[in-house]
CHARMM-style PDB file with segment names, atoms N, HN, CA, C and O in Angstrom:
ATOM      1  N   MET     1     -13.090 -28.322  -9.767  1.00  0.00      PROA
ATOM      2  CA  MET     1     -13.336 -28.251  -8.348  1.00  0.00      PROA
ATOM      3  C   MET     1     -12.224 -27.462  -7.643  1.00  0.00      PROA
ATOM      4  O   MET     1     -12.495 -26.612  -6.795  1.00  0.00      PROA
ATOM      5  N   LYS     2     -10.967 -27.758  -8.008  1.00  0.00      PROA
ATOM      6  HN  LYS     2     -10.747 -28.448  -8.697  1.00  0.00      PROA
ATOM      7  CA  LYS     2      -9.863 -27.049  -7.365  1.00  0.00      PROA
ATOM      8  C   LYS     2      -9.885 -25.560  -7.706  1.00  0.00      PROA
ATOM      9  O   LYS     2      -9.576 -24.721  -6.860  1.00  0.00      PROA
ATOM     10  N   MET     3     -10.246 -25.239  -8.931  1.00  0.00      PROA
ATOM     11  HN  MET     3     -10.497 -25.920  -9.619  1.00  0.00      PROA
ATOM     12  CA  MET     3     -10.266 -23.840  -9.353  1.00  0.00      PROA
ATOM     13  C   MET     3     -11.353 -23.065  -8.609  1.00  0.00      PROA
ATOM     14  O   MET     3     -11.143 -21.916  -8.221  1.00  0.00      PROA
ATOM     15  N   LYS     4     -12.506 -23.687  -8.413  1.00  0.00      PROA
ATOM     16  HN  LYS     4     -12.677 -24.620  -8.728  1.00  0.00      PROA
ATOM     17  CA  LYS     4     -13.592 -23.007  -7.708  1.00  0.00      PROA
ATOM     18  C   LYS     4     -13.244 -22.787  -6.242  1.00  0.00      PROA
ATOM     19  O   LYS     4     -13.531 -21.727  -5.686  1.00  0.00      PROA
ATOM     20  N   ILE     5     -12.631 -23.779  -5.620  1.00  0.00      PROA
ATOM     21  HN  ILE     5     -12.398 -24.641  -6.072  1.00  0.00      PROA
ATOM     22  CA  ILE     5     -12.236 -23.627  -4.219  1.00  0.00      PROA
ATOM     23  C   ILE     5     -11.149 -22.563  -4.082  1.00  0.00      PROA
ATOM     24  O   ILE     5     -11.153 -21.797  -3.118  1.00  0.00      PROA
ATOM     25  N   SER     6     -10.226 -22.511  -5.031  1.00  0.00      PROA
ATOM     26  HN  SER     6     -10.223 -23.133  -5.814  1.00  0.00      PROA
ATOM     27  CA  SER     6      -9.175 -21.490  -4.957  1.00  0.00      PROA
ATOM     28  C   SER     6      -9.749 -20.089  -5.147  1.00  0.00      PROA
ATOM     29  O   SER     6      -9.253 -19.133  -4.550  1.00  0.00      PROA
ATOM     30  N   VAL     7     -10.778 -19.957  -5.965  1.00  0.00      PROA
ATOM     31  HN  VAL     7     -11.180 -20.734  -6.450  1.00  0.00      PROA
ATOM     32  CA  VAL     7     -11.439 -18.652  -6.119  1.00  0.00      PROA
ATOM     33  C   VAL     7     -12.108 -18.250  -4.815  1.00  0.00      PROA
ATOM     34  O   VAL     7     -12.001 -17.097  -4.397  1.00  0.00      PROA
ATOM     35  N   ILE     8     -12.791 -19.174  -4.172  1.00  0.00      PROA
ATOM     36  HN  ILE     8     -12.878 -20.111  -4.511  1.00  0.00      PROA
ATOM     37  CA  ILE     8     -13.468 -18.874  -2.907  1.00  0.00      PROA
ATOM     38  C   ILE     8     -12.453 -18.491  -1.834  1.00  0.00      PROA
ATOM     39  O   ILE     8     -12.660 -17.518  -1.109  1.00  0.00      PROA
ATOM     40  N   ILE     9     -11.363 -19.243  -1.728  1.00  0.00      PROA
ATOM     41  HN  ILE     9     -11.196 -20.033  -2.318  1.00  0.00      PROA
ATOM     42  CA  ILE     9     -10.341 -18.926  -0.732  1.00  0.00      PROA
ATOM     43  C   ILE     9      -9.668 -17.599  -1.055  1.00  0.00      PROA
ATOM     44  O   ILE     9      -9.345 -16.839  -0.143  1.00  0.00      PROA
ATOM     45  N   GLY    10      -9.450 -17.306  -2.329  1.00  0.00      PROA
ATOM     46  HN  GLY    10      -9.712 -17.924  -3.071  1.00  0.00      PROA
ATOM     47  CA  GLY    10      -8.836 -16.041  -2.723  1.00  0.00      PROA
ATOM     48  C   GLY    10      -9.703 -14.847  -2.365  1.00  0.00      PROA
ATOM     49  O   GLY    10      -9.200 -13.830  -1.887  1.00  0.00      PROA
ATOM     50  N   ILE    11     -11.002 -14.966  -2.595  1.00  0.00      PROA
ATOM     51  HN  ILE    11     -11.411 -15.791  -2.984  1.00  0.00      PROA
ATOM     52  CA  ILE    11     -11.915 -13.868  -2.253  1.00  0.00      PROA
ATOM     53  C   ILE    11     -11.969 -13.678  -0.741  1.00  0.00      PROA
ATOM     54  O   ILE    11     -11.992 -12.545  -0.260  1.00  0.00      PROA
ATOM     55  N   LEU    12     -11.989 -14.771   0.008  1.00  0.00      PROA
ATOM     56  HN  LEU    12     -11.970 -15.691  -0.383  1.00  0.00      PROA
ATOM     57  CA  LEU    12     -11.955 -14.642   1.471  1.00  0.00      PROA
ATOM     58  C   LEU    12     -10.665 -13.981   1.943  1.00  0.00      PROA
ATOM     59  O   LEU    12     -10.684 -13.154   2.855  1.00  0.00      PROA
ATOM     60  N   HSD    13      -9.561 -14.340   1.332  1.00  0.00      PROA
ATOM     61  HN  HSD    13      -9.545 -15.012   0.591  1.00  0.00      PROA
ATOM     62  CA  HSD    13      -8.263 -13.767   1.708  1.00  0.00      PROA
ATOM     63  C   HSD    13      -8.208 -12.272   1.397  1.00  0.00      PROA
ATOM     64  O   HSD    13      -7.742 -11.481   2.218  1.00  0.00      PROA
ATOM     65  N   MET    14      -8.680 -11.888   0.219  1.00  0.00      PROA
ATOM     66  HN  MET    14      -9.058 -12.530  -0.448  1.00  0.00      PROA
ATOM     67  CA  MET    14      -8.690 -10.458  -0.128  1.00  0.00      PROA
ATOM     68  C   MET    14      -9.660  -9.683   0.751  1.00  0.00      PROA
ATOM     69  O   MET    14      -9.383  -8.540   1.114  1.00  0.00      PROA
ATOM     70  N   SER    15     -10.789 -10.282   1.100  1.00  0.00      PROA
ATOM     71  HN  SER    15     -11.015 -11.211   0.805  1.00  0.00      PROA
ATOM     72  CA  SER    15     -11.752  -9.614   1.974  1.00  0.00      PROA
ATOM     73  C   SER    15     -11.165  -9.394   3.358  1.00  0.00      PROA
ATOM     74  O   SER    15     -11.365  -8.337   3.957  1.00  0.00      PROA
ATOM     75  N   MET    16     -10.435 -10.394   3.874  1.00  0.00      PROA
ATOM     76  HN  MET    16     -10.272 -11.252   3.387  1.00  0.00      PROA
ATOM     77  CA  MET    16      -9.796 -10.221   5.176  1.00  0.00      PROA
ATOM     78  C   MET    16      -8.761  -9.106   5.140  1.00  0.00      PROA
ATOM     79  O   MET    16      -8.605  -8.376   6.119  1.00  0.00      PROA
ATOM     80  N   GLY    17      -8.053  -8.964   4.026  1.00  0.00      PROA
ATOM     81  HN  GLY    17      -8.179  -9.557   3.230  1.00  0.00      PROA
ATOM     82  CA  GLY    17      -7.089  -7.880   3.903  1.00  0.00      PROA
ATOM     83  C   GLY    17      -7.746  -6.518   3.898  1.00  0.00      PROA
ATOM     84  O   GLY    17      -7.241  -5.583   4.520  1.00  0.00      PROA
ATOM     85  N   VAL    18      -8.869  -6.392   3.204  1.00  0.00      PROA
ATOM     86  HN  VAL    18      -9.279  -7.151   2.699  1.00  0.00      PROA
ATOM     87  CA  VAL    18      -9.572  -5.106   3.163  1.00  0.00      PROA
ATOM     88  C   VAL    18     -10.179  -4.794   4.521  1.00  0.00      PROA
ATOM     89  O   VAL    18     -10.170  -3.641   4.951  1.00  0.00      PROA
ATOM     90  N   VAL    19     -10.706  -5.810   5.205  1.00  0.00      PROA
ATOM     91  HN  VAL    19     -10.713  -6.747   4.855  1.00  0.00      PROA
ATOM     92  CA  VAL    19     -11.267  -5.582   6.546  1.00  0.00      PROA
ATOM     93  C   VAL    19     -10.167  -5.187   7.526  1.00  0.00      PROA
ATOM     94  O   VAL    19     -10.389  -4.338   8.390  1.00  0.00      PROA
ATOM     95  N   THR    20      -8.988  -5.787   7.406  1.00  0.00      PROA
ATOM     96  HN  THR    20      -8.807  -6.476   6.705  1.00  0.00      PROA
ATOM     97  CA  THR    20      -7.859  -5.397   8.248  1.00  0.00      PROA
ATOM     98  C   THR    20      -7.449  -3.956   7.980  1.00  0.00      PROA
ATOM     99  O   THR    20      -7.121  -3.216   8.908  1.00  0.00      PROA
ATOM    100  N   LYS    21      -7.466  -3.561   6.716  1.00  0.00      PROA
ATOM    101  HN  LYS    21      -7.732  -4.163   5.962  1.00  0.00      PROA
ATOM    102  CA  LYS    21      -7.172  -2.165   6.372  1.00  0.00      PROA
ATOM    103  C   LYS    21      -8.216  -1.241   6.981  1.00  0.00      PROA
ATOM    104  O   LYS    21      -7.891  -0.142   7.430  1.00  0.00      PROA
ATOM    105  N   GLY    22      -9.473  -1.686   6.996  1.00  0.00      PROA
ATOM    106  HN  GLY    22      -9.736  -2.579   6.630  1.00  0.00      PROA
ATOM    107  CA  GLY    22     -10.525  -0.895   7.616  1.00  0.00      PROA
ATOM    108  C   GLY    22     -10.339  -0.772   9.121  1.00  0.00      PROA
ATOM    109  O   GLY    22     -10.574   0.292   9.694  1.00  0.00      PROA
ATOM    110  N   ALA    23      -9.915  -1.861   9.765  1.00  0.00      PROA
ATOM    111  HN  ALA    23      -9.724  -2.725   9.300  1.00  0.00      PROA
ATOM    112  CA  ALA    23      -9.656  -1.807  11.214  1.00  0.00      PROA
ATOM    113  C   ALA    23      -8.504  -0.857  11.519  1.00  0.00      PROA
ATOM    114  O   ALA    23      -8.556  -0.111  12.497  1.00  0.00      PROA
ATOM    115  N   ASN    24      -7.466  -0.878  10.690  1.00  0.00      PROA
ATOM    116  HN  ASN    24      -7.424  -1.483   9.895  1.00  0.00      PROA
ATOM    117  CA  ASN    24      -6.358   0.060  10.872  1.00  0.00      PROA
ATOM    118  C   ASN    24      -6.807   1.498  10.637  1.00  0.00      PROA
ATOM    119  O   ASN    24      -6.371   2.406  11.344  1.00  0.00      PROA
ATOM    120  N   ALA    25      -7.667   1.711   9.660  1.00  0.00      PROA
ATOM    121  HN  ALA    25      -8.021   0.974   9.085  1.00  0.00      PROA
ATOM    122  CA  ALA    25      -8.158   3.064   9.391  1.00  0.00      PROA
ATOM    123  C   ALA    25      -8.983   3.583  10.555  1.00  0.00      PROA
ATOM    124  O   ALA    25      -8.902   4.765  10.890  1.00  0.00      PROA
ATOM    125  N   ILE    26      -9.773   2.723  11.173  1.00  0.00      PROA
ATOM    126  HN  ILE    26      -9.838   1.763  10.901  1.00  0.00      PROA
ATOM    127  CA  ILE    26     -10.551   3.140  12.338  1.00  0.00      PROA
ATOM    128  C   ILE    26      -9.624   3.431  13.515  1.00  0.00      PROA
ATOM    129  O   ILE    26      -9.800   4.427  14.217  1.00  0.00      PROA
ATOM    130  N   TYR    27      -8.646   2.569  13.726  1.00  0.00      PROA
ATOM    131  HN  TYR    27      -8.503   1.760  13.156  1.00  0.00      PROA
ATOM    132  CA  TYR    27      -7.717   2.741  14.855  1.00  0.00      PROA
ATOM    133  C   TYR    27      -6.928   4.041  14.748  1.00  0.00      PROA
ATOM    134  O   TYR    27      -6.754   4.744  15.744  1.00  0.00      PROA
ATOM    135  N   PHE    28      -6.451   4.363  13.551  1.00  0.00      PROA
ATOM    136  HN  PHE    28      -6.592   3.791  12.743  1.00  0.00      PROA
ATOM    137  CA  PHE    28      -5.653   5.572  13.366  1.00  0.00      PROA
ATOM    138  C   PHE    28      -6.494   6.800  13.035  1.00  0.00      PROA
ATOM    139  O   PHE    28      -5.946   7.885  12.846  1.00  0.00      PROA
ATOM    140  N   GLY    29      -7.805   6.649  12.961  1.00  0.00      PROA
ATOM    141  HN  GLY    29      -8.251   5.767  13.114  1.00  0.00      PROA
ATOM    142  CA  GLY    29      -8.692   7.786  12.735  1.00  0.00      PROA
ATOM    143  C   GLY    29      -8.682   8.317  11.315  1.00  0.00      PROA
ATOM    144  O   GLY    29      -8.947   9.500  11.100  1.00  0.00      PROA
ATOM    145  N   ARG    30      -8.387   7.488  10.363  1.00  0.00      PROA
ATOM    146  HN  ARG    30      -8.172   6.528  10.538  1.00  0.00      PROA
ATOM    147  CA  ARG    30      -8.375   7.888   8.948  1.00  0.00      PROA
ATOM    148  C   ARG    30      -9.729   7.564   8.322  1.00  0.00      PROA
ATOM    149  O   ARG    30      -9.893   6.548   7.646  1.00  0.00      PROA
ATOM    150  N   TRP    31     -10.678   8.440   8.560  1.00  0.00      PROA
ATOM    151  HN  TRP    31     -10.545   9.265   9.109  1.00  0.00      PROA
ATOM    152  CA  TRP    31     -12.049   8.180   8.129  1.00  0.00      PROA
ATOM    153  C   TRP    31     -12.207   8.306   6.622  1.00  0.00      PROA
ATOM    154  O   TRP    31     -13.063   7.646   6.034  1.00  0.00      PROA
ATOM    155  N   VAL    32     -11.399   9.138   5.994  1.00  0.00      PROA
ATOM    156  HN  VAL    32     -10.704   9.674   6.472  1.00  0.00      PROA
ATOM    157  CA  VAL    32     -11.463   9.280   4.540  1.00  0.00      PROA
ATOM    158  C   VAL    32     -11.026   7.977   3.874  1.00  0.00      PROA
ATOM    159  O   VAL    32     -11.637   7.532   2.902  1.00  0.00      PROA
ATOM    160  N   VAL    33      -9.967   7.372   4.402  1.00  0.00      PROA
ATOM    161  HN  VAL    33      -9.470   7.733   5.191  1.00  0.00      PROA
ATOM    162  CA  VAL    33      -9.489   6.095   3.863  1.00  0.00      PROA
ATOM    163  C   VAL    33     -10.543   5.015   4.073  1.00  0.00      PROA
ATOM    164  O   VAL    33     -10.762   4.174   3.201  1.00  0.00      PROA
ATOM    165  N   LEU    34     -11.191   5.043   5.225  1.00  0.00      PROA
ATOM    166  HN  LEU    34     -11.013   5.727   5.932  1.00  0.00      PROA
ATOM    167  CA  LEU    34     -12.215   4.038   5.520  1.00  0.00      PROA
ATOM    168  C   LEU    34     -13.345   4.084   4.509  1.00  0.00      PROA
ATOM    169  O   LEU    34     -13.755   3.046   3.989  1.00  0.00      PROA
ATOM    170  N   PHE    35     -13.847   5.259   4.229  1.00  0.00      PROA
ATOM    171  HN  PHE    35     -13.514   6.102   4.652  1.00  0.00      PROA
ATOM    172  CA  PHE    35     -14.998   5.352   3.338  1.00  0.00      PROA
ATOM    173  C   PHE    35     -14.612   5.351   1.859  1.00  0.00      PROA
ATOM    174  O   PHE    35     -15.372   4.853   1.028  1.00  0.00      PROA
ATOM    175  N   SER    36     -13.459   5.892   1.522  1.00  0.00      PROA
ATOM    176  HN  SER    36     -12.842   6.296   2.196  1.00  0.00      PROA
ATOM    177  CA  SER    36     -13.102   5.975   0.107  1.00  0.00      PROA
ATOM    178  C   SER    36     -12.440   4.709  -0.416  1.00  0.00      PROA
ATOM    179  O   SER    36     -12.596   4.384  -1.593  1.00  0.00      PROA
ATOM    180  N   GLU    37     -11.711   3.990   0.415  1.00  0.00      PROA
ATOM    181  HN  GLU    37     -11.584   4.253   1.372  1.00  0.00      PROA
ATOM    182  CA  GLU    37     -11.017   2.797  -0.055  1.00  0.00      PROA
ATOM    183  C   GLU    37     -11.635   1.503   0.455  1.00  0.00      PROA
ATOM    184  O   GLU    37     -11.842   0.567  -0.316  1.00  0.00      PROA
ATOM    185  N   VAL    38     -11.928   1.447   1.739  1.00  0.00      PROA
ATOM    186  HN  VAL    38     -11.760   2.208   2.366  1.00  0.00      PROA
ATOM    187  CA  VAL    38     -12.377   0.186   2.331  1.00  0.00      PROA
ATOM    188  C   VAL    38     -13.819  -0.124   1.952  1.00  0.00      PROA
ATOM    189  O   VAL    38     -14.112  -1.209   1.450  1.00  0.00      PROA
ATOM    190  N   VAL    39     -14.706   0.811   2.187  1.00  0.00      PROA
ATOM    191  HN  VAL    39     -14.468   1.693   2.595  1.00  0.00      PROA
ATOM    192  CA  VAL    39     -16.118   0.550   1.911  1.00  0.00      PROA
ATOM    193  C   VAL    39     -16.354   0.367   0.413  1.00  0.00      PROA
ATOM    194  O   VAL    39     -17.042  -0.569   0.006  1.00  0.00      PROA
ATOM    195  N   THR    40     -15.796   1.241  -0.397  1.00  0.00      PROA
ATOM    196  HN  THR    40     -15.237   2.001  -0.066  1.00  0.00      PROA
ATOM    197  CA  THR    40     -15.989   1.092  -1.840  1.00  0.00      PROA
ATOM    198  C   THR    40     -15.295  -0.154  -2.378  1.00  0.00      PROA
ATOM    199  O   THR    40     -15.803  -0.804  -3.291  1.00  0.00      PROA
ATOM    200  N   GLY    41     -14.139  -0.488  -1.815  1.00  0.00      PROA
ATOM    201  HN  GLY    41     -13.727   0.040  -1.073  1.00  0.00      PROA
ATOM    202  CA  GLY    41     -13.454  -1.710  -2.233  1.00  0.00      PROA
ATOM    203  C   GLY    41     -14.255  -2.957  -1.921  1.00  0.00      PROA
ATOM    204  O   GLY    41     -14.336  -3.873  -2.740  1.00  0.00      PROA
ATOM    205  N   LEU    42     -14.849  -2.994  -0.733  1.00  0.00      PROA
ATOM    206  HN  LEU    42     -14.783  -2.251  -0.068  1.00  0.00      PROA
ATOM    207  CA  LEU    42     -15.684  -4.149  -0.383  1.00  0.00      PROA
ATOM    208  C   LEU    42     -16.929  -4.236  -1.249  1.00  0.00      PROA
ATOM    209  O   LEU    42     -17.329  -5.326  -1.659  1.00  0.00      PROA
ATOM    210  N   ILE    43     -17.538  -3.098  -1.526  1.00  0.00      PROA
ATOM    211  HN  ILE    43     -17.213  -2.213  -1.193  1.00  0.00      PROA
ATOM    212  CA  ILE    43     -18.745  -3.109  -2.363  1.00  0.00      PROA
ATOM    213  C   ILE    43     -18.429  -3.632  -3.760  1.00  0.00      PROA
ATOM    214  O   ILE    43     -19.147  -4.481  -4.289  1.00  0.00      PROA
ATOM    215  N   ILE    44     -17.367  -3.129  -4.347  1.00  0.00      PROA
ATOM    216  HN  ILE    44     -16.784  -2.440  -3.918  1.00  0.00      PROA
ATOM    217  CA  ILE    44     -17.019  -3.554  -5.707  1.00  0.00      PROA
ATOM    218  C   ILE    44     -16.552  -5.003  -5.725  1.00  0.00      PROA
ATOM    219  O   ILE    44     -16.992  -5.785  -6.568  1.00  0.00      PROA
ATOM    220  N   MET    45     -15.664  -5.368  -4.801  1.00  0.00      PROA
ATOM    221  HN  MET    45     -15.307  -4.732  -4.117  1.00  0.00      PROA
ATOM    222  CA  MET    45     -15.106  -6.720  -4.814  1.00  0.00      PROA
ATOM    223  C   MET    45     -16.173  -7.761  -4.502  1.00  0.00      PROA
ATOM    224  O   MET    45     -16.276  -8.766  -5.205  1.00  0.00      PROA
ATOM    225  N   LEU    46     -16.960  -7.540  -3.468  1.00  0.00      PROA
ATOM    226  HN  LEU    46     -16.877  -6.723  -2.897  1.00  0.00      PROA
ATOM    227  CA  LEU    46     -17.975  -8.524  -3.121  1.00  0.00      PROA
ATOM    228  C   LEU    46     -19.153  -8.477  -4.086  1.00  0.00      PROA
ATOM    229  O   LEU    46     -19.862  -9.470  -4.252  1.00  0.00      PROA
ATOM    230  N   GLY    47     -19.364  -7.333  -4.719  1.00  0.00      PROA
ATOM    231  HN  GLY    47     -18.788  -6.527  -4.584  1.00  0.00      PROA
ATOM    232  CA  GLY    47     -20.420  -7.260  -5.726  1.00  0.00      PROA
ATOM    233  C   GLY    47     -20.104  -8.094  -6.948  1.00  0.00      PROA
ATOM    234  O   GLY    47     -20.992  -8.733  -7.513  1.00  0.00      PROA
ATOM    235  N   LEU    48     -18.866  -8.096  -7.355  1.00  0.00      PROA
ATOM    236  HN  LEU    48     -18.145  -7.577  -6.897  1.00  0.00      PROA
ATOM    237  CA  LEU    48     -18.477  -8.882  -8.528  1.00  0.00      PROA
ATOM    238  C   LEU    48     -18.143 -10.320  -8.168  1.00  0.00      PROA
ATOM    239  O   LEU    48     -18.751 -11.257  -8.684  1.00  0.00      PROA
ATOM    240  N   PHE    49     -17.167 -10.488  -7.274  1.00  0.00      PROA
ATOM    241  HN  PHE    49     -16.673  -9.727  -6.854  1.00  0.00      PROA
ATOM    242  CA  PHE    49     -16.674 -11.825  -6.983  1.00  0.00      PROA
ATOM    243  C   PHE    49     -17.494 -12.539  -5.918  1.00  0.00      PROA
ATOM    244  O   PHE    49     -17.540 -13.768  -5.896  1.00  0.00      PROA
ATOM    245  N   GLY    50     -18.137 -11.791  -5.042  1.00  0.00      PROA
ATOM    246  HN  GLY    50     -18.099 -10.792  -5.059  1.00  0.00      PROA
ATOM    247  CA  GLY    50     -19.032 -12.414  -4.068  1.00  0.00      PROA
ATOM    248  C   GLY    50     -20.220 -13.053  -4.747  1.00  0.00      PROA
ATOM    249  O   GLY    50     -20.667 -14.130  -4.350  1.00  0.00      PROA
ATOM    250  N   TRP    51     -20.737 -12.389  -5.776  1.00  0.00      PROA
ATOM    251  HN  TRP    51     -20.374 -11.514  -6.098  1.00  0.00      PROA
ATOM    252  CA  TRP    51     -21.831 -12.955  -6.554  1.00  0.00      PROA
ATOM    253  C   TRP    51     -21.372 -14.244  -7.248  1.00  0.00      PROA
ATOM    254  O   TRP    51     -22.133 -15.208  -7.330  1.00  0.00      PROA
ATOM    255  N   MET    52     -20.155 -14.264  -7.735  1.00  0.00      PROA
ATOM    256  HN  MET    52     -19.536 -13.481  -7.668  1.00  0.00      PROA
ATOM    257  CA  MET    52     -19.629 -15.469  -8.364  1.00  0.00      PROA
ATOM    258  C   MET    52     -19.511 -16.602  -7.337  1.00  0.00      PROA
ATOM    259  O   MET    52     -19.785 -17.756  -7.664  1.00  0.00      PROA
ATOM    260  N   ASP    53     -19.109 -16.289  -6.109  1.00  0.00      PROA
ATOM    261  HN  ASP    53     -18.886 -15.351  -5.843  1.00  0.00      PROA
ATOM    262  CA  ASP    53     -19.043 -17.305  -5.064  1.00  0.00      PROA
ATOM    263  C   ASP    53     -20.431 -17.841  -4.724  1.00  0.00      PROA
ATOM    264  O   ASP    53     -20.598 -19.041  -4.507  1.00  0.00      PROA
ATOM    265  N   ILE    54     -21.409 -16.969  -4.677  1.00  0.00      PROA
ATOM    266  HN  ILE    54     -21.273 -15.994  -4.853  1.00  0.00      PROA
ATOM    267  CA  ILE    54     -22.785 -17.409  -4.420  1.00  0.00      PROA
ATOM    268  C   ILE    54     -23.252 -18.350  -5.524  1.00  0.00      PROA
ATOM    269  O   ILE    54     -23.902 -19.359  -5.250  1.00  0.00      PROA
ATOM    270  N   LEU    55     -22.922 -18.024  -6.762  1.00  0.00      PROA
ATOM    271  HN  LEU    55     -22.393 -17.205  -6.984  1.00  0.00      PROA
ATOM    272  CA  LEU    55     -23.302 -18.898  -7.874  1.00  0.00      PROA
ATOM    273  C   LEU    55     -22.582 -20.243  -7.812  1.00  0.00      PROA
ATOM    274  O   LEU    55     -23.158 -21.267  -8.179  1.00  0.00      PROA
ATOM    275  N   ILE    56     -21.329 -20.254  -7.351  1.00  0.00      PROA
ATOM    276  HN  ILE    56     -20.861 -19.422  -7.053  1.00  0.00      PROA
ATOM    277  CA  ILE    56     -20.602 -21.515  -7.195  1.00  0.00      PROA
ATOM    278  C   ILE    56     -21.285 -22.378  -6.142  1.00  0.00      PROA
ATOM    279  O   ILE    56     -21.487 -23.572  -6.360  1.00  0.00      PROA
ATOM    280  N   PHE    57     -21.643 -21.789  -5.001  1.00  0.00      PROA
ATOM    281  HN  PHE    57     -21.479 -20.818  -4.824  1.00  0.00      PROA
ATOM    282  CA  PHE    57     -22.328 -22.560  -3.967  1.00  0.00      PROA
ATOM    283  C   PHE    57     -23.703 -23.027  -4.435  1.00  0.00      PROA
ATOM    284  O   PHE    57     -24.132 -24.130  -4.095  1.00  0.00      PROA
ATOM    285  N   ALA    58     -24.391 -22.199  -5.209  1.00  0.00      PROA
ATOM    286  HN  ALA    58     -24.043 -21.304  -5.485  1.00  0.00      PROA
ATOM    287  CA  ALA    58     -25.698 -22.604  -5.729  1.00  0.00      PROA
ATOM    288  C   ALA    58     -25.562 -23.777  -6.694  1.00  0.00      PROA
ATOM    289  O   ALA    58     -26.393 -24.685  -6.693  1.00  0.00      PROA
ATOM    290  N   LYS    59     -24.529 -23.761  -7.504  1.00  0.00      PROA
ATOM    291  HN  LYS    59     -23.854 -23.024  -7.505  1.00  0.00      PROA
ATOM    292  CA  LYS    59     -24.308 -24.865  -8.432  1.00  0.00      PROA
ATOM    293  C   LYS    59     -23.970 -26.151  -7.689  1.00  0.00      PROA
ATOM    294  O   LYS    59     -24.409 -27.231  -8.084  1.00  0.00      PROA
ATOM    295  N   TRP    60     -23.199 -26.042  -6.624  1.00  0.00      PROA
ATOM    296  HN  TRP    60     -22.842 -25.165  -6.302  1.00  0.00      PROA
ATOM    297  CA  TRP    60     -22.859 -27.226  -5.833  1.00  0.00      PROA
ATOM    298  C   TRP    60     -24.071 -27.789  -5.105  1.00  0.00      PROA
ATOM    299  O   TRP    60     -24.153 -29.000  -4.902  1.00  0.00      PROA
ATOM    300  N   SER    61     -25.015 -26.937  -4.705  1.00  0.00      PROA
ATOM    301  HN  SER    61     -24.948 -25.953  -4.869  1.00  0.00      PROA
ATOM    302  CA  SER    61     -26.166 -27.413  -3.937  1.00  0.00      PROA
ATOM    303  C   SER    61     -27.306 -27.911  -4.826  1.00  0.00      PROA
ATOM    304  O   SER    61     -28.228 -28.563  -4.336  1.00  0.00      PROA
ATOM    305  N   TYR    62     -27.254 -27.616  -6.103  1.00  0.00      PROA
ATOM    306  HN  TYR    62     -26.505 -27.086  -6.501  1.00  0.00      PROA
ATOM    307  CA  TYR    62     -28.305 -28.046  -7.026  1.00  0.00      PROA
ATOM    308  C   TYR    62     -27.986 -29.448  -7.522  1.00  0.00      PROA
ATOM    309  O   TYR    62     -26.893 -29.700  -8.030  1.00  0.00      PROA
ATOM    310  N   VAL    63     -28.936 -30.353  -7.374  1.00  0.00      PROA
ATOM    311  HN  VAL    63     -29.824 -30.148  -6.961  1.00  0.00      PROA
ATOM    312  CA  VAL    63     -28.745 -31.722  -7.808  1.00  0.00      PROA
ATOM    313  C   VAL    63     -29.007 -31.796  -9.315  1.00  0.00      PROA
ATOM    314  O   VAL    63     -30.095 -31.466  -9.786  1.00  0.00      PROA
ATOM    315  N   MET    64     -28.005 -32.226 -10.046  1.00  0.00      PROA
ATOM    316  HN  MET    64     -27.121 -32.494  -9.663  1.00  0.00      PROA
ATOM    317  CA  MET    64     -28.139 -32.316 -11.495  1.00  0.00      PROA
ATOM    318  C   MET    64     -28.374 -33.762 -11.905  1.00  0.00      PROA
ATOM    319  O   MET    64     -27.627 -34.657 -11.511  1.00  0.00      PROA
ATOM    320  N   GLU    65     -29.417 -33.985 -12.698  1.00  0.00      PROA
ATOM    321  HN  GLU    65     -30.025 -33.258 -13.018  1.00  0.00      PROA
ATOM    322  CA  GLU    65     -29.720 -35.306 -13.225  1.00  0.00      PROA
ATOM    323  C   GLU    65     -29.718 -35.204 -14.740  1.00  0.00      PROA
ATOM    324  O   GLU    65     -30.727 -34.812 -15.327  1.00  0.00      PROA
ATOM    325  N   PRO    66     -28.622 -35.542 -15.383  1.00  0.00      PROA
ATOM    326  CA  PRO    66     -28.511 -35.303 -16.818  1.00  0.00      PROA
ATOM    327  C   PRO    66     -29.415 -36.188 -17.665  1.00  0.00      PROA
ATOM    328  O   PRO    66     -29.689 -35.838 -18.813  1.00  0.00      PROA
ATOM    329  N   TYR    67     -29.892 -37.323 -17.148  1.00  0.00      PROA
ATOM    330  HN  TYR    67     -29.669 -37.607 -16.215  1.00  0.00      PROA
ATOM    331  CA  TYR    67     -30.686 -38.237 -17.958  1.00  0.00      PROA
ATOM    332  C   TYR    67     -32.172 -38.180 -17.639  1.00  0.00      PROA
ATOM    333  O   TYR    67     -32.921 -39.074 -18.032  1.00  0.00      PROA
ATOM    334  N   SER    68     -32.606 -37.145 -16.934  1.00  0.00      PROA
ATOM    335  HN  SER    68     -31.997 -36.419 -16.614  1.00  0.00      PROA
ATOM    336  CA  SER    68     -34.036 -37.020 -16.637  1.00  0.00      PROA
ATOM    337  C   SER    68     -34.723 -36.222 -17.745  1.00  0.00      PROA
ATOM    338  O   SER    68     -34.075 -35.497 -18.500  1.00  0.00      PROA
ATOM    339  N   TYR    69     -36.040 -36.368 -17.827  1.00  0.00      PROA
ATOM    340  HN  TYR    69     -36.567 -36.956 -17.214  1.00  0.00      PROA
ATOM    341  CA  TYR    69     -36.814 -35.694 -18.875  1.00  0.00      PROA
ATOM    342  C   TYR    69     -37.631 -34.540 -18.347  1.00  0.00      PROA
ATOM    343  O   TYR    69     -38.667 -34.217 -18.928  1.00  0.00      PROA
ATOM    344  N   ASP    70     -37.211 -33.906 -17.270  1.00  0.00      PROA
ATOM    345  HN  ASP    70     -36.370 -34.168 -16.798  1.00  0.00      PROA
ATOM    346  CA  ASP    70     -37.959 -32.784 -16.675  1.00  0.00      PROA
ATOM    347  C   ASP    70     -37.844 -31.537 -17.481  1.00  0.00      PROA
ATOM    348  OT1 ASP    70     -38.414 -30.510 -17.113  1.00  0.00      PROA
TER     349      ASP     70
END
């Protein structure tokens, strides 16, 4: 349980850092940095680890009954 929560918090923390970098890139007018680092970084990071977070939440929401015969 602790490991799954730490993964979720870590992904949120890294996502906030990339979004902050994107806000700085927009503010300073660095459009190449925005599209080459921020957008691609979010796609790759959330594509891999975001999917893992979705699976963690799905596992938590699924009721498991180990002694049923379904």
